[in-house]
C-alpha positions in Angstrom: 299.0 72.7 128.4 300.9 72.0 125.2 304.2 73.2 126.7 303.6 70.7 129.6 303.0 67.9 127.2 306.3 68.9 125.4 308.1 68.8 128.7 306.7 65.2 129.4 307.8 64.2 125.8 311.3 65.6 126.7 311.5 63.6 129.9 310.3 60.5 128.2 312.7 60.7 125.4 315.6 61.1 127.9 314.5 57.9 129.8 314.5 56.0 126.5 318.3 56.5 126.4 318.3 59.2 123.7 320.7 62.1 123.9 319.7 65.3 125.5 319.8 67.1 122.2 317.6 64.5 120.5 315.2 64.9 123.3 315.1 68.6 123.1 314.6 68.5 119.3 311.7 65.9 119.7 310.0 68.1 122.3 310.5 71.1 120.1 309.0 69.5 117.1 306.1 68.2 119.1 305.5 71.6 120.6 305.5 73.4 117.1 303.3 70.7 115.6 300.7 70.9 118.3 300.8 74.8 118.5 300.2 75.0 114.7 297.2 72.8 114.9 295.9 74.9 117.8 296.4 78.2 116.1 295.0 77.5 112.6 291.9 79.4 113.4 294.0 82.5 114.0 297.1 82.3 111.7 298.3 85.9 112.7 299.0 84.7 116.3 302.7 84.7 117.0 303.8 81.9 119.4 307.6 82.8 119.4 307.4 83.7 123.1 306.0 80.3 123.9 308.7 78.5 121.9 311.4 80.6 123.7 309.8 79.8 127.1 309.7 76.1 126.2 313.5 76.1 125.2 314.3 77.9 128.5 312.3 75.3 130.5 314.1 72.4 128.6 317.5 74.0 129.2 316.8 74.4 132.9 315.8 70.8 133.1 318.9 69.8 131.4 321.2 71.7 133.7 319.4 70.1 136.7 319.8 66.7 135.3 323.4 67.3 134.5 324.0 68.4 138.1 322.3 65.2 139.5 324.4 63.1 137.3 327.5 64.9 138.4 326.7 64.5 142.0 325.9 60.9 141.6 329.1 60.2 139.8 331.1 62.0 142.4 329.4 60.1 145.1 330.3 56.7 143.5 334.0 57.8 142.8 334.5 58.9 146.4 332.6 56.0 148.1 333.8 53.2 145.9 337.4 54.3 145.6 337.6 54.7 141.9 
């Protein structure tokens, strides 16, 4: 659930005209803060796998977004004779 919220945070940051890197950093910071709060009762729990999974998810989203932008730009360049 926390990961899903971090992904939503990432998408929202992108739509607010922030850079992709800034959006990833904000999502990572949000995730780490929330997971720390959730694990205070068990400080021995290691959430490094969850952090790695979040980074993989955000990286995949970034690749898909870049692909969409590339295709959109190509379409505009071809169809509007730029």
